C-alpha angles and dihedrals in degrees: 000000000000120000144167096018105156099178093056106019091171087075094061111111094020122123129243143167119234107228101174145353124226137152092005092305135103118226103223129191109214112230128211131157094275098049093041091051091048091049090050091050093245116150107234092184093257101098097153096063112043106201114234120202122250112242124214134181109227137178115245091248089061091064134067130176110260111241125228093265092050091049092050092049090051092048093050090046090051091053093052096043095048095044 
């Protein structure tokens, strides 16, 4: 979960998946319902434009592990957005 990003505060509270670590930064793929559904192999009805995640380089202090409640909220949101 992204936090304390002052340059792009609209990213705070969003979810991402760290995919690598280099030069004191994590490379993070931002997750939303469309990209998560595509990664899970779920057909969201938009076959002609496969959504690719946005990647960011973030300092470790800009990330926190999403808790169980956050993960459940994201999952429920994904269900409603992809329905």
